[in-house]
C-alpha positions as a Markdown table, in Angstrom:
| # | Residue | x | y | z |
|---|---|---|---|---|
| 1 | Met | -16.1 | 31.3 | 22.2 |
| 2 | Pro | -15.5 | 28.8 | 25.1 |
| 3 | Thr | -12.0 | 27.6 | 25.9 |
| 4 | Arg | -11.4 | 24.0 | 25.3 |
| 5 | Thr | -9.0 | 21.8 | 27.3 |
| 6 | Ala | -6.2 | 19.9 | 25.6 |
| 7 | Ala | -8.0 | 16.6 | 26.2 |
| 8 | Glu | -11.1 | 18.0 | 24.4 |
| 9 | Val | -9.0 | 19.1 | 21.4 |
| 10 | Arg | -7.4 | 15.6 | 21.2 |
| 11 | Ala | -10.8 | 13.9 | 21.4 |
| 12 | Glu | -12.2 | 16.1 | 18.7 |
| 13 | Ala | -9.1 | 15.4 | 16.5 |
| 14 | Arg | -9.6 | 11.6 | 17.0 |
| 15 | Gln | -13.2 | 11.9 | 15.9 |
| 16 | Glu | -12.1 | 13.7 | 12.7 |
| 17 | Tyr | -10.1 | 10.6 | 11.7 |
| 18 | Asp | -12.7 | 7.9 | 12.0 |
| 19 | Ala | -12.3 | 5.7 | 8.9 |
| 20 | Tyr | -15.8 | 4.4 | 9.3 |
| 21 | Leu | -17.1 | 7.8 | 8.3 |
| 22 | Ala | -17.4 | 8.4 | 4.6 |
| 23 | Thr | -15.8 | 11.9 | 4.8 |
| 24 | Cys | -12.7 | 10.7 | 6.8 |
| 25 | Pro | -9.4 | 11.6 | 5.0 |
| 26 | Ala | -7.9 | 8.4 | 6.4 |
| 27 | Arg | -10.3 | 6.4 | 4.2 |
| 28 | Arg | -8.4 | 7.6 | 1.1 |
| 29 | Leu | -5.2 | 6.4 | 2.6 |
| 30 | Leu | -6.8 | 3.0 | 3.4 |
| 31 | Asp | -8.0 | 2.8 | -0.2 |
| 32 | Arg | -4.4 | 3.4 | -1.4 |
| 33 | Ile | -2.6 | 0.9 | 0.8 |
| 34 | Ser | -5.2 | -1.8 | 0.3 |
| 35 | Asp | -4.5 | -1.9 | -3.5 |
| 36 | Lys | -2.8 | -5.1 | -4.5 |
| 37 | Trp | -0.1 | -3.3 | -6.6 |
| 38 | Val | 0.8 | -1.0 | -3.6 |
| 39 | Ser | 1.3 | -4.0 | -1.3 |
| 40 | Leu | 3.4 | -5.9 | -3.8 |
| 41 | Leu | 5.5 | -2.8 | -4.7 |
| 42 | Leu | 6.1 | -1.9 | -1.1 |
| 43 | Ser | 7.1 | -5.5 | -0.3 |
| 44 | Ala | 9.4 | -5.5 | -3.4 |
| 45 | Leu | 11.1 | -2.3 | -2.2 |
| 46 | Ala | 11.7 | -3.7 | 1.2 |
| 47 | Asp | 15.0 | -5.2 | 0.1 |
| 48 | Gly | 16.3 | -1.8 | -1.0 |
| 49 | Pro | 16.2 | 0.6 | -4.0 |
| 50 | Met | 15.1 | -0.8 | -7.3 |
| 51 | Arg | 15.0 | 0.5 | -10.9 |
| 52 | Tyr | 11.7 | 0.7 | -12.7 |
| 53 | Gly | 12.5 | -2.3 | -15.0 |
| 54 | Asp | 13.5 | -4.4 | -12.0 |
| 55 | Leu | 10.2 | -3.6 | -10.3 |
| 56 | Ala | 8.3 | -4.5 | -13.4 |
| 57 | Arg | 10.0 | -7.9 | -13.6 |
| 58 | Arg | 9.7 | -8.5 | -9.8 |
| 59 | Val | 6.0 | -7.8 | -9.7 |
| 60 | Ala | 4.7 | -10.0 | -12.4 |
| 61 | Gly | 1.5 | -9.0 | -14.2 |
| 62 | Val | 1.6 | -5.3 | -13.5 |
| 63 | Ser | 1.2 | -3.2 | -16.6 |
| 64 | Gln | 3.5 | -0.3 | -17.4 |
| 65 | Lys | 0.6 | 2.1 | -16.9 |
| 66 | Met | -0.4 | 0.6 | -13.5 |
| 67 | Leu | 3.3 | 0.5 | -12.3 |
| 68 | Thr | 3.8 | 4.2 | -13.3 |
| 69 | Gln | 0.5 | 5.3 | -11.7 |
| 70 | Thr | 1.1 | 3.4 | -8.5 |
| 71 | Leu | 4.7 | 4.6 | -8.1 |
| 72 | Arg | 3.6 | 8.2 | -8.7 |
| 73 | Ala | 0.8 | 7.8 | -6.1 |
| 74 | Leu | 3.2 | 6.3 | -3.6 |
| 75 | Glu | 5.7 | 9.1 | -4.2 |
| 76 | Arg | 2.9 | 11.7 | -3.7 |
| 77 | Asp | 1.9 | 10.0 | -0.4 |
| 78 | Gly | 5.5 | 10.2 | 0.8 |
| 79 | Leu | 5.9 | 6.4 | 0.9 |
| 80 | Val | 8.4 | 6.1 | -2.0 |
| 81 | Ser | 11.1 | 8.4 | -3.2 |
| 82 | Arg | 12.2 | 8.6 | -6.8 |
| 83 | Thr | 15.9 | 9.4 | -7.7 |
| 84 | Val | 16.9 | 10.3 | -11.2 |
| 85 | Thr | 20.5 | 9.9 | -12.2 |
| 86 | Pro | 21.5 | 11.7 | -15.4 |
| 87 | Thr | 23.3 | 9.0 | -17.2 |
| 88 | Val | 22.8 | 7.5 | -20.7 |
| 89 | Pro | 20.3 | 6.0 | -20.5 |
| 90 | Ile | 18.8 | 7.9 | -17.6 |
| 91 | Arg | 18.7 | 5.8 | -14.4 |
| 92 | Val | 15.6 | 6.1 | -12.2 |
| 93 | Asp | 15.6 | 4.4 | -8.8 |
| 94 | Tyr | 12.7 | 3.9 | -6.4 |
| 95 | Glu | 13.1 | 3.5 | -2.7 |
| 96 | Leu | 11.0 | 3.4 | 0.5 |
| 97 | Thr | 11.0 | 6.5 | 2.5 |
| 98 | Pro | 11.2 | 6.3 | 6.3 |
| 99 | Leu | 7.4 | 6.7 | 6.3 |
| 100 | Gly | 7.1 | 3.9 | 3.8 |
| 101 | Glu | 9.3 | 1.7 | 6.0 |
| 102 | Thr | 6.9 | 2.1 | 8.9 |
| 103 | Leu | 4.2 | 0.4 | 6.7 |
| 104 | Leu | 6.4 | -2.6 | 5.9 |
| 105 | Pro | 5.5 | -4.8 | 8.9 |
| 106 | Val | 1.8 | -4.5 | 8.1 |
| 107 | Met | 2.3 | -5.2 | 4.4 |
| 108 | Arg | 4.6 | -8.1 | 5.0 |
| 109 | Ala | 2.2 | -9.6 | 7.5 |
| 110 | Val | -0.7 | -9.4 | 5.0 |
| 111 | Lys | 1.4 | -10.9 | 2.2 |
| 112 | Asp | 2.7 | -13.7 | 4.4 |
| 113 | Trp | -0.8 | -14.4 | 5.7 |
| 114 | Ala | -2.1 | -14.7 | 2.1 |
| 115 | Glu | 0.7 | -17.0 | 1.1 |
| 116 | Gln | 0.2 | -19.2 | 4.2 |
| 117 | His | -3.6 | -19.4 | 4.0 |
| 118 | Ile | -4.4 | -19.5 | 0.3 |
| 119 | Glu | -5.1 | -23.2 | 0.4 |
| 120 | Ala | -7.6 | -22.8 | 3.2 |
| 121 | Val | -9.2 | -19.9 | 1.4 |
| 122 | Asp | -9.4 | -21.8 | -1.9 |
| 123 | Ala | -11.1 | -24.7 | 0.0 |
| 124 | Ala | -13.6 | -22.4 | 1.6 |
| 125 | Arg | -14.4 | -20.9 | -1.8 |
| 126 | Glu | -14.9 | -24.3 | -3.4 |
| 127 | Ser | -17.2 | -25.3 | -0.5 |
| 128 | Tyr | -19.2 | -22.1 | -0.8 |
| 129 | Asp | -19.4 | -22.3 | -4.6 |
| 130 | Ser | -20.6 | -25.9 | -4.4 |
| 131 | Arg | -23.4 | -24.9 | -1.9 |
| 132 | Ala | -24.4 | -21.9 | -4.0 |
| 133 | Asp | -24.7 | -24.1 | -7.2 |
| 134 | Ala | -26.9 | -26.6 | -5.4 |
């Protein structure tokens, strides 16, 4: 077996993580972080730890099932930590991990962009739809 240089090993590793390839593991991560509930929950947790009920109120429209599934997935991915405090009733807090915090600038930028450009997007949609109906 031929010996490979460090540069060859790095180049090979970069090729393994090409999100344009269907088999790339990074594609699963892109799928996760592009979910609307993920972006909203991560943004909500940017201000600090929150209880489950507080998150449910903050992110309007998320069902209990989706909130639970999304938080579990984020915990599994290492982006959110879950802390259970044995009180009556039990207190459960969710918080961004250091890894999750590294994603915040991107998520905030996308959220801010959406809020700033929704009127232009709506206008483009109306224009498109009126041409499509003609």
